[in-house]
C-alpha positions, 0 to 999 in steps of 0.5 A: 500499500505505501508504494501507491497510496500516501501513509495514513499518519495518526494525529490527536486535534490538542486545541480548536477555535471555536468557528472550527477552522483553525486546529493545533495538532500533535504532529511536528516537524520532529515528523517531518512536516513543512511549511505549506502541507497540506492534507485530507483529515479522516476519522477511522470508523472501526464500529459498524464494520468490525475491526476488520473492515475500517471506514475512512470518513472525510472530515476536512482539507487542511492546510498547515500554516504554522510549525512547531518541532512537535505540534503544528497549526492547521487551517481546517479550508473544506471541514465535510463533518464538524461532528468529529472536529472536537479537542482530544478526539483522534484522526488519521491523515494523508500528508501530501509530501507522504505521497510518491507520485506527488514528488515526480518531476514535472517538465513545463515549456515557457514560449514567449512572443510580442506582437502589437496590441492593434493587431489582434483584429478580425481578418477584413471581410473585403480582402475575403476571397470567393465571400459571396459564393460561401455556402453554410452547411450543417452546423458540427457538433460542438466536442470537447478537445481534450486539454494537453497543457496549460498555455499562459498568454501574457500581454506585453506591447513595452518592446523594441525593435534592433537594428540588426536583422537576421536571417530566419529560415521559417520565412526564409528572409532576413527580419528584426527582432523584438525584445520586451523591455520588461521580460517575463518571470521565470515563475512556473512555481504555481502552476506545479503546485496545483497540479501536484495538488490535483494528483495528490487529490486523487490519490488520496480520495481514491487511497480511502475508497479502495479500502472502505471498499475491501472485500475481504478487509484487512486480512486481504492485504495479506493475500500477496505475500510469498511463502517460503518456496523451501516449503518447510513450513505446512499449511496448517502450521504457517503464522499469523500475520503482524496484523492478525498477532496485534489483534490476538494481543488485544484481545488476550493481553499476557497474564504474567506481571513483567516483574515476575519474568524481570525477577525469574530471567535474573534469578534462574532456576532457583527464583523461589530457593527463599520463599516459603510455601505460601510466599511461593504460592501468593507469589504465583497467584498474585504474579499470574504464574498460576493463571498462565500455567493452567491456562497451557495445561488446558491449551496441552491437553484440550481441543475445541471444535465440532464432536459428531457421532455415530450410536447404535441404541438398543432398549433395556426395557420392553412394551409388549404384552405376551397375549399376542405372540407377533413383535416380542422382539427388543427395540433398537435405533441409530441416530447421528448427533452433532455437539456444540461445546460452549466454550466458544461462546464464553469461558464461563461455559466451558463444562456444557455442551449441546446436542442435536439428534436426528434417530430412526429405529424400530419400536414394539408397543402393546396398544390394548391387548394388540403388539404393533410394530412402529418405525420411528424418526426423532430429533432430539435435544440435549443439553449436557453437563460435564461434571468431571472434566472439560467436554473438550479433553483428549485422552481423559475419560469425560462423563457427563448429564443431559437434559432435554426432549425428543420429538417424531413421528412413526408408522405403525403394522400389524396383522391383526389390525384392518390398516396403518396408522400414523403417530405421533410422539413427545419425550419429555424429560429425557435425560442421559448418563454417559461417557466419552473418550477422546483417545486422538487428537488429529492435530499431532505431528506423527497423525497422518490423518488432521480429524481427531476421535473417539467412542462414546457410551451413554444409559437414556430413560425417557416418558414417552407418549404417543397418539395416533393421527389417524381415525381408529377402525379398530379395537385399539388404543389412540394414545399411550404412555411408556417409560424407556430406557435404552443403552447406546455406544456410540463413534465420534469423530471430531475437528 
């Protein structure tokens, strides 16, 4: 960006006049500011579209009128947003002297011609040949001719004719020379200043618009950074950009005090030899070392992410009648579950997780002396509380309690009934007691497949209410309630 656009310089308005037409800024001669420089002032808005997509709002165009070593006085010529001009306001500016394009030397050409003022007259009509034969033609469309140079015309009739003649190859004869009594001053600075200011204005305004309209925000400015051609560092281990490191430092400041770090560096491994156990504990807590070591332990022994589990479930209870020999089988189900750890929203919820599960299966039930076979489909939702270890633990047993609900539909079949019936059911409350174990993390150096794996075992208990949604034409109950107990085993992956 620096090679194409002027730098954005952070400044502070130290003082401001009551008319808001002049300001004192904390930027002066020591930073390279010179009298006559001018700049565009902007306010940087990081709230409307987030930190990664800053917006630069133009505030004013200003010219420096007095320069001190560490501050300067400015005249605000074109103010567009008076509301941002307040004492102590933090702005950014684009300085004209920092514009690379503005430093290109402009070539100027000077020409002088001496003519009599009386000769500046139209051509007499009597000397025009064939004037009566002139026929007016169609009017041509007027177009604006592109201006390729600026010409400065200076009228000067005060000149003298030299007696010495010289040969002019253009006229192929000897001509007299005219000499101006008052030579034209050789002053190109106003012209050059006007052209340079035009270049800087277009550069500054376009650069601000470019940043405001960045598709990928600040991170998009780093896409041209070349990787190590030796390719020693794989993609998943590449370092953050300077901007990303700055953001992380602001969001996650170091928890260890500087005094404690200096003490450990100065005294070495024996820095705690002179402390009692109580003093050492107090030192660890107050300096932040205890908190930092706990954070390091969690970072190494835990990995947050998205958990997906495939489960097979078998019923531990039966709900059929011995009077009907049909459909005396055991209920079974298969399901796919997704668990989201609430640690990713706030550290205060590190022991909780939300799970959503889709389930299909077969159940067998007694409906008034007749056994039926149901093909069920349902959706489940649970809040899990991991009461022993965090749900992000690796190579640890992670027991949990869950509370939620189940909602679904089913279709029943029986050879003793005149037709098949459709049912809907609700299970609330539905509780779970389970344990899961993650036996690989998926992000270690010796693992080829970058995917964490684990297994899951749980017991589920629920009270289920079934209701038929068809017209009942047989001697069966249209609704019934069962207390179910199930056992599940699952294989999970997380990333």
